C-alpha positions as CSV (number, residue, x, y, z in Angstrom):
1,M,162.3,121.5,31.4
2,R,161.9,123.1,28.0
3,A,159.4,125.6,29.5
4,F,161.8,126.6,32.2
5,A,164.5,127.0,29.7
6,E,162.3,129.4,27.8
7,L,161.8,131.5,30.9
8,R,165.5,131.7,31.8
9,P,166.4,134.6,29.4
10,I,163.3,136.5,30.6
11,I,164.4,136.3,34.2
12,E,168.0,137.2,33.4
13,N,167.0,140.2,31.3
14,R,164.1,141.3,33.6
15,S,162.4,142.7,30.5
16,I,158.6,142.8,30.2
17,E,158.9,143.0,26.5
18,S,160.9,139.8,26.3
19,L,157.8,138.0,27.7
20,D,156.3,138.4,24.2
21,R,158.9,136.1,22.9
22,V,157.6,133.2,24.9
23,T,155.3,130.9,23.0
24,L,152.5,131.4,25.5
25,N,150.0,129.2,23.7
26,S,152.3,126.2,24.0
27,F,153.8,127.0,27.4
28,S,150.9,128.1,29.6
29,P,148.6,125.1,29.1
30,R,151.4,122.8,30.0
31,L,152.2,124.8,33.1
32,V,148.5,125.0,34.2
33,R,148.0,121.2,33.7
34,G,151.2,120.5,35.6
35,M,150.2,122.7,38.5
36,C,146.7,121.1,38.6
37,T,148.2,117.7,38.8
38,L,150.7,118.7,41.5
39,V,148.1,120.4,43.6
40,L,145.6,117.5,43.3
41,G,148.3,115.0,44.2
42,I,149.4,117.0,47.3
43,I,145.8,117.3,48.5
44,L,145.2,113.6,48.1
45,V,148.4,112.6,49.9
46,A,147.8,115.1,52.7
47,G,144.2,113.9,53.1
48,L,144.8,110.1,53.0
49,W,148.2,109.6,54.5
50,P,149.4,107.1,55.6
51,F,146.9,105.2,53.4
52,H,146.6,102.3,55.9
53,A,146.2,101.5,59.6
54,P,149.6,102.0,61.2
55,R,151.1,99.6,63.8
56,N,149.4,99.8,67.2
57,D,151.9,101.9,69.2
58,V,151.4,100.1,72.5
59,S,154.4,98.5,74.2
60,W,155.3,97.0,77.5
61,L,157.5,99.0,79.8
62,S,161.0,97.7,80.1
63,E,161.2,98.8,83.8
64,G,158.4,98.0,86.1
65,T,154.8,97.0,85.2
66,G,152.6,98.9,82.7
67,V,152.3,99.8,79.0
68,L,153.3,102.8,77.0
69,F,150.9,104.4,74.6
70,G,152.7,106.1,71.7
71,K,151.4,108.4,68.9
72,H,148.8,105.9,67.6
73,G,148.0,103.4,70.3
74,S,144.8,101.9,71.9
75,I,143.5,98.8,73.6
76,V,140.0,97.6,74.1
77,S,138.1,95.1,76.4
78,A,137.4,91.7,74.8
79,S,133.7,92.2,75.6
80,P,131.5,94.9,77.0
81,F,131.1,95.4,80.8
82,R,127.7,94.2,81.9
83,A,125.3,95.5,84.6
84,H,126.7,95.4,88.1
85,G,125.9,97.0,91.4
86,S,126.0,94.5,94.2
87,Q,125.3,97.3,96.7
88,G,121.9,98.0,95.3
89,N,122.7,101.6,94.4
90,N,124.3,103.5,91.6
91,S,127.6,104.3,93.2
92,C,130.9,103.4,91.6
93,S,134.6,104.1,91.6
94,L,137.6,104.0,89.3
95,E,141.3,103.9,89.9
96,I,144.0,104.5,87.2
97,W,147.7,104.7,87.8
98,L,149.2,106.7,85.0
99,K,151.9,109.1,83.7
100,P,151.5,111.3,80.6
101,T,154.2,111.8,78.1
102,R,153.5,115.5,78.1
103,V,151.5,117.8,80.4
104,D,151.0,120.5,77.8
105,S,148.9,118.1,75.6
106,G,145.6,116.3,75.6
107,G,143.9,113.1,74.6
108,M,141.3,110.5,75.6
109,I,142.7,108.3,78.4
110,L,139.8,106.0,78.6
111,A,136.1,105.8,77.7
112,F,133.2,103.4,78.0
113,Y,131.2,102.9,74.9
114,W,127.7,101.5,74.2
115,P,128.0,100.0,70.7
116,E,124.3,99.3,70.4
117,N,123.5,103.1,70.9
118,R,126.9,104.5,69.7
119,V,127.1,106.7,72.8
120,V,129.8,107.3,75.4
121,P,128.4,107.3,79.0
122,F,131.7,108.1,80.7
123,A,135.1,109.3,79.5
124,L,138.3,110.5,81.1
125,R,140.6,112.7,79.1
126,Q,143.7,114.8,79.7
127,F,143.7,118.6,79.1
128,Q,147.0,120.2,79.8
129,G,148.1,119.1,83.3
130,G,144.6,118.3,84.4
131,L,141.8,115.8,83.8
132,V,138.3,116.2,82.3
133,L,135.6,113.8,83.5
134,E,132.7,113.5,81.0
135,R,129.4,111.8,81.7
136,G,125.7,111.7,80.8
137,L,125.9,111.0,77.1
138,R,123.3,108.2,77.2
139,S,121.7,109.2,74.0
140,R,123.1,111.0,70.9
141,F,120.9,114.0,71.8
142,D,122.2,114.5,75.4
143,E,124.3,117.5,76.3
144,K,127.8,116.6,77.6
145,D,128.3,117.2,81.3
146,E,131.9,117.5,82.5
147,I,134.1,118.7,85.3
148,Y,137.8,119.7,85.2
149,V,140.3,118.7,87.8
150,G,143.5,120.8,87.4
151,N,147.1,120.2,88.3
152,V,146.8,116.5,88.6
153,L,149.3,115.0,86.2
154,N,153.0,114.7,86.6
155,M,155.7,113.9,84.0
156,Q,158.2,113.0,86.7
157,K,156.4,110.1,88.3
158,P,153.1,108.1,87.9
159,V,150.2,109.3,89.9
160,L,147.2,107.2,91.1
161,V,143.9,109.0,90.3
162,T,140.9,107.7,92.1
163,I,137.4,108.8,91.1
164,T,134.6,107.8,93.4
165,S,131.0,108.7,93.1
166,G,127.8,108.3,95.1
167,S,124.6,110.2,96.2
168,A,126.7,113.0,97.6
169,G,128.5,113.7,94.3
170,T,131.9,112.8,92.9
171,A,135.3,113.1,94.6
172,T,138.7,112.9,92.9
173,Y,141.8,111.8,94.7
174,V,145.5,111.9,93.7
175,D,147.9,109.5,95.4
176,G,145.3,109.0,98.2
177,S,144.7,112.7,98.9
178,L,141.4,114.5,98.0
179,V,141.9,117.3,95.4
180,K,138.3,118.0,94.4
181,R,134.7,117.2,95.3
182,V,131.7,118.2,93.2
183,P,128.3,117.6,94.8
184,N,126.2,118.1,91.7
185,F,128.2,115.7,89.5
186,A,127.5,112.0,90.0
187,I,128.7,109.0,88.0
188,S,126.5,105.9,88.1
189,N,127.7,102.3,87.8
190,R,125.6,102.2,84.6
191,D,128.0,104.8,83.2
192,L,130.9,102.3,83.7
193,M,129.3,99.7,81.4
194,G,129.9,98.9,77.8
195,Q,133.1,98.4,75.8
196,L,136.2,99.9,77.5
197,V,138.7,101.7,75.2
198,V,142.0,102.9,76.7
199,G,144.3,105.3,74.9
200,N,141.9,106.7,72.3
201,A,138.3,107.7,71.8
202,P,135.8,105.1,70.7
203,S,134.5,106.8,67.5
204,T,137.2,109.2,66.5
205,T,141.0,109.6,66.6
206,Y,141.8,111.4,69.9
207,N,145.0,109.7,71.0
208,W,146.5,110.0,74.5
209,S,150.3,109.3,75.0
210,G,151.7,108.1,78.2
211,Q,152.0,105.2,80.7
212,V,149.3,103.2,82.3
213,R,150.5,101.0,85.2
214,G,147.2,100.0,86.7
215,L,143.4,100.2,86.3
216,A,140.5,99.1,88.5
217,V,136.7,99.5,88.5
218,Y,134.5,99.2,91.6
219,D,130.7,98.9,92.0
220,R,130.6,101.0,95.1
221,E,131.7,104.4,96.4
222,L,135.1,104.2,98.1
223,S,135.7,105.9,101.4
224,A,138.7,108.1,102.2
225,A,140.2,105.2,104.1
226,D,139.6,102.9,101.1
227,V,141.3,105.4,98.8
228,S,144.4,105.7,101.0
229,Q,144.7,101.9,101.3
230,G,144.3,101.6,97.6
231,F,147.2,103.9,97.0
232,L,149.4,101.8,99.3
233,D,148.2,98.6,97.6
234,W,149.1,99.9,94.1
235,T,152.5,101.2,95.1
236,N,153.3,97.9,96.8
237,G,152.5,95.5,94.0
238,G,148.9,96.1,93.2
239,Q,147.3,93.3,95.2
240,R,144.1,94.2,96.9
241,S,142.8,92.8,100.3
242,S,140.2,90.1,100.1
243,A,137.6,92.4,101.7
244,A,138.1,95.1,99.0
245,M,138.2,92.6,96.2
246,G,134.5,91.8,96.9
247,S,133.4,95.0,95.2
248,V,135.9,95.0,92.4
249,V,134.4,94.7,88.9
250,A,137.7,94.8,87.0
251,R,141.4,95.0,88.1
252,Y,144.3,95.2,85.6
253,L,147.8,95.0,87.1
254,F,149.6,95.3,83.7
255,D,152.2,92.9,85.0
256,E,152.3,90.5,82.0
257,G,155.3,92.1,80.5
258,K,154.7,90.6,77.0
259,G,151.9,89.4,74.7
260,N,148.7,91.1,73.5
261,I,146.4,90.6,76.5
262,V,146.1,92.5,79.8
263,H,144.3,90.2,82.2
264,N,141.4,91.2,84.3
265,Q,142.0,89.6,87.7
266,V,138.2,89.4,88.3
267,D,136.6,88.4,85.1
268,S,138.5,87.2,82.0
269,A,135.6,88.0,79.7
270,T,136.7,91.7,80.0
271,D,140.4,91.2,79.5
272,L,142.0,94.0,77.6
273,L,143.3,93.2,74.0
274,I,146.2,94.9,72.3
275,P,145.6,94.6,68.5
276,K,148.6,94.6,66.1
277,R,147.2,97.5,64.2
278,F,145.9,100.8,65.4
279,F,142.1,101.0,65.3
280,V,139.1,103.1,66.1
281,L,136.3,101.0,67.7
282,H,133.5,102.6,65.7
283,E,134.8,104.9,63.0
284,Q,132.4,107.7,62.2
285,F,131.2,108.1,58.6
286,L,130.7,111.7,57.6
287,E,130.1,112.9,61.1
288,R,127.7,115.8,61.4
289,P,129.1,119.3,61.8
290,W,127.4,119.9,65.2
291,D,128.9,116.7,66.5
292,E,132.3,117.6,65.3
293,Y,132.3,121.1,66.9
294,H,134.7,121.6,69.8
295,P,135.3,125.2,71.1
296,D,139.1,124.9,71.3
297,W,142.1,126.0,69.3
298,R,142.6,122.7,67.6
299,Y,139.2,122.8,66.1
300,W,139.6,126.3,64.6
301,K,143.1,125.5,63.4
302,N,141.8,122.5,61.5
303,L,139.1,124.7,59.9
304,A,141.6,127.2,58.7
305,I,143.9,124.4,57.3
306,N,141.0,122.9,55.4
307,V,140.0,126.2,53.8
308,I,143.5,127.3,52.9
309,G,144.5,123.8,51.6
310,F,141.9,123.9,48.9
311,I,142.5,127.5,47.7
312,P,145.3,126.4,45.3
313,L,142.9,123.7,43.8
314,G,140.3,126.4,43.1
315,F,142.9,128.8,41.7
316,F,144.6,126.4,39.2
317,F,141.7,124.3,38.2
318,Y,139.7,127.4,37.4
319,A,142.6,128.6,35.3
320,Y,142.5,125.2,33.5
321,F,138.8,125.2,32.9
322,S,138.5,128.8,31.9
323,Q,141.8,129.4,30.0
324,V,142.8,126.0,28.6
325,Q,139.5,124.2,28.2
326,R,137.6,127.5,27.7
327,C,134.5,126.2,29.5
328,D,131.5,128.5,29.8
329,N,130.6,127.3,33.3
330,S,134.1,127.2,34.7
331,V,133.2,128.6,38.1
332,A,130.5,126.0,38.9
333,L,132.7,123.2,37.4
334,T,135.7,124.1,39.6
335,I,133.6,124.4,42.8
336,A,131.9,121.0,42.0
337,L,135.3,119.5,41.4
338,G,136.5,120.8,44.8
339,F,133.4,119.3,46.5
340,A,134.0,115.9,44.7
341,V,137.6,115.7,45.7
342,S,136.7,116.5,49.3
343,L,133.9,113.9,49.3
344,T,136.3,111.3,48.0
345,I,138.7,112.0,50.7
346,E,136.1,112.1,53.5
347,V,134.5,108.8,52.4
348,S,138.0,107.2,52.2
349,Q,138.9,108.5,55.6
350,A,136.1,106.5,57.2
351,F,138.2,103.4,56.5
352,L,141.5,104.9,57.9
353,P,141.8,104.9,61.7
354,T,144.2,107.8,61.8
355,R,141.8,110.1,60.0
356,D,138.3,111.5,60.8
357,S,135.4,111.5,58.3
358,G,133.2,114.5,58.7
359,M,130.8,116.9,56.9
360,T,132.6,120.0,58.2
361,D,135.5,119.3,55.9
362,L,133.2,119.1,53.0
363,V,132.0,122.7,53.7
364,T,135.5,124.1,54.4
365,N,137.1,122.4,51.5
366,T,134.4,123.6,49.1
367,L,134.7,127.1,50.6
368,G,138.5,127.0,50.0
369,T,137.9,126.0,46.4
370,A,135.5,128.9,45.9
371,I,138.0,131.4,47.4
372,G,140.7,130.1,45.0
373,V,138.4,130.8,42.1
374,M,137.7,134.4,43.4
375,V,141.4,135.0,43.9
376,F,142.1,134.1,40.3
377,R,139.4,136.5,39.1
378,L,140.8,139.4,41.1
379,G,141.7,142.4,39.1
380,V,145.3,142.4,40.3
381,I,145.8,138.8,39.2
382,Q,144.4,139.7,35.7
383,A,146.6,142.7,35.6
384,V,149.7,140.5,36.2
385,I,148.5,138.2,33.4
386,A,148.1,141.1,31.1
387,A,151.5,142.5,32.0
388,M,152.9,139.1,30.9
389,G,151.7,139.7,27.4
390,C,148.3,138.1,27.6
391,V,145.0,139.7,26.9
392,P,142.1,139.0,29.2
393,R,138.9,138.1,27.4
394,D,135.7,138.9,29.2
395,P,133.6,137.6,30.7
396,G,135.6,134.4,31.2
397,F,139.0,136.1,31.6
398,Q,140.4,134.0,28.8
399,W,144.1,134.6,28.5
400,C,147.2,133.2,27.0
401,R,146.3,134.8,23.6
402,P,149.0,136.8,22.0
403,K,148.5,140.5,21.7
404,A,147.1,141.8,18.4
405,G,149.9,142.5,15.9
406,R,152.4,140.1,17.5
407,E,153.8,137.2,15.8
């Protein structure tokens, strides 16, 4: 408060000469230290908030059957799905009755995960008003194979999406009607094995918000007649005929209405669990940059935020090291500090399910710190400092020294 009181007559008089009356040697170090503390505090809060696992935002619908996934919500199968395929082939099918909260958003609706290999053999996610089917990630070195089915989702009412695959390819139906068939894209029943996660990605935070009213997995390809009958069954209570039930691996009616378990009508070993706290099944620790890369707007926006967010840290801490502490290696020291702060945040984020721990942020944060240093060293910045009655001192740009001849 004393420092601001000293500046008040300067602002009111708008006189450059009056700046010389400020005791710069006592005022500037306090200001720089204060700004460093403020910037560091903001960065730590922004990087680690909310500091704990929030409540798992999954609730039962008050009207009808189903559950609602909020901002941070996910459920997981009690145990992995094991090998199936009673038909002696690799065909399979999946039904999901759902309604998104928004059609201009995205998120992981469901994914199967192999914990022993840490790979995702099949995933279904929302992109705008359509669905993306991903498969083939059977090792960490496989390239992702995906197809997009547009104009599927509806905010007005739930839709039943049926995905059925066999030797002829994969067909996607909506409310019993065929919307897309892709001959060269096949999902095997082996892809529908492993731990099932609904509402989020298995190893990163990629939430989906909306309603899920029913879910079923089959170990055979469904015919067009089966798909139509399935739509009628779901809209009339969810009960399947005894003939169709013979090929069902899992069927979740979401009709419990309370509790933390969604029962599998076929095998209780793969009941779905609703934990009290939001979770990521296998949180990544310092994920590699090439694994984090996604060619979309969200990825580039996060890159820009991570660079810009650390520019103030580089600016003020370089001012502190070079002008207050008068260190000879201020540039290297400031950049090292930026890297250390970023590393601390990224390591801590590995234990926070709402945050992602990755190496990309280490690079962008350190880059932002270096840019902050360069900004401080710009000639225009040094000119402003000199105009305030301070004399730059090469090569370290030492300032906050009164001009010669001034008391």
